[in-house]
N, C-alpha and C positions, 0 to 999 in steps of 0.2 A: 167879737171885734166889731166896732162900729164902722159905718161906711167911710167916714172921714179917715179913720186909721187905715182902712184897707186901701183907700186911694193914695195915701201918703206912702204906704208900703209898696205899692205898685211903682210909684215914681222912684222910690229909693232902690228897689231891686233893678229897675232899668238903669239907673245911674251906676250901680255896682257892676252890672254886666258890661256896660260901655267903658267903664274905667279899666276893667280887667282886659278887655279886648284892645283898648287903646295902648295900654302899657306893653302887652305882648307884641303888638305891631311895631311899637316904637323901638323895642329891643331888637327885634328882627331887622329893622331898617338900619339901626346903628351898627349891628354886627356884620351887615352886608357892606359897610363902608361909608355910609352917609351920616355925618355928624349932626344933621338938622334936628333930630329929636333931642339930642343932648343940649343944643343951644336953646331949644324951646322948653327945656326942663321937663320933658315928658318921659324920661327914663326912670320912672318910679310908679309904684302902685298907690302912692299917696293921692287920694281922690281930689285934694285941693288943687293940685297941679293940672288936673284935667277938667276943671270947671269952666264952662263957657257961660258967661253971665246971662245971656238970653236963652240958649238952648237948655241949660240945666234948670233954669227957673220954670220953663214950660213943662218939663218932665213932671214937676210936682203940681203945677197949677192947673194944667188942662184936665187931668183925671178928676180933680175936685170940681172944676166948673162944669164938666160934662157928665158928672155922676158916674164916672168910670167907663163911659162909652167911647171916649176918645183919648188916646195917649200918643204924644208926639214930643220930640225934643232931641237934643244932641249934647255931646261934650266937645272939647277942643279937637279940631281936626289934626290928625297926624300927617303932616305934609312931608314930602321927601323929594330929593333930586336924584333921578335914576342915573344921571351922569357920573355919580360917585361909585356906582356898582362896577365891579370888574367885568361882568357880563350883564348888560342892561336887560336883555330879554329874560334871562334866568332870574335876575334880581327882582324884576317886577312880578314874575310868576310866583316867586317865593312870598313876596309881600302880599299879593292878592290871596294866595292860598292860606297863609297864616291868618289873615284877617278872618277867613271863614272857619279855619280849624280852631281858632280860639273859642268860638261859640260851641263847637262840638266838645271841646275840652271842658267847658263850663257845664254842659249838659251831663257829661259823664261824671264829673265831680259831684254834681247835685244828686246823681243816682246813688253814689257811694254814701254820701251824707244822709240821704233819705233812708237808706237801709239801716245805717248805723243808729240814727235817732228815732227810728220807727217805734221802738218799744220804750224809749227813754223819755220822750217828750211829746205831748199830744199836739203841739203847735208847730214845731220846727219842720216836721216832714212835709206838711202842706206848703210851707214857705219854699222849701227846696223844690217841690213839685212845680210850683208856680214859676220859680226862677228858671227851671229847666224848659218849661213851655215858652216862656218869654224869650229865652236864648234861641230856642228852635225857630221861633218866628223871625227873630232878627237874622238868623242864619239864612232862612229862605229869602227874606227881604234883600239881603246883601248880595244874593245871586243875580238880582235884577241888573241888566246892563245900563244902569243910570250913573252918570258921572258922580263920583264921590263914593260909590259903592264898589266893593271888591269884584263883583261881576263885570263891571265896566273895565277894570284893570286887565282882567283876563281876556275879555273880548277885544279890547284895543290892541293888546299884544298879538293876538291871533291875526287880526286884520292887518296890522303893520307888517307882519311877516309874509302873509299870503295874498293880500289884496290891498295894496297901498291906496288905490283910488277910493275904495269904500272906507278905509281908515280916515283919510283926510276929509271925506264927505261927512263921516260921523262926527269928527272933531268940529267941523264947520257948523254942523247942525246944532250941536250943544252950545257952541259959542253964540249963535244967533238966536237961539230959542230958550234961553235959560228961564226967563219968566214964564213962558208957555209950559215948560216942563214942570215948573213948580206948581202951576195951577192944576195941571193934569195928573199930578203925582197921586193923589188920593183916589181919584176916579179909576186910574189904572190899577191901583191896588185892589179896588173893589172888583174890577173886571177879571183880574188874574187870581182872585182869592182862592178859587178851587185848586189852582196849580200851587199856590203858596201853601195851602193846607196839606197837599200831598207831600210837599218838600218838608214841611214841619214834621209829619209822621216819619219820614225817612230819617231826618236828623235825630229824632227821639229814639228811633230804633238803633241807630248807630251808637248813641249815647247809652244804650242799655235799658231804655224804658220800654 
């Protein structure tokens, strides 16, 4: 496989992972009582509905421009209103948990497909292996307590119930420093990479790798 094909494959696999995770999260939010995902037409695994014009384009362009050294992008954000939930705390905990569990489900599915195709096709097993590793890294990344990630949903829920002062301070910090957080995002990933790598290994083991 040529380098260009590999970079396109990386972007495509990331897009597939994010679409599956988005759809699962949208269904969970909807069944918890919030109709927002339905109004935004996100209750589907159809990838077209999950495309973000800028974020999805970056998924494919950045690997090519960086020679595979840099991957970044996103799909449409699955927004929700916790006021629709019968129990806001439990609802938010379920949403944050399923956002993370969806990556583990993909990892486990990739292991099943890897084993099944191992002796049937020389190419597909390596694709499923790459898909599993990328899902594991996204799992680790989403544990970070950064707004927009599932880790933040869980952290804010804990603080809201046990230390409201810290909760409001955290909300205020993110509100005032959104641009700074964006600038420091990749340096922070570099600093915490050993921790993320450890979490990747754990996610893969949970998924059967």
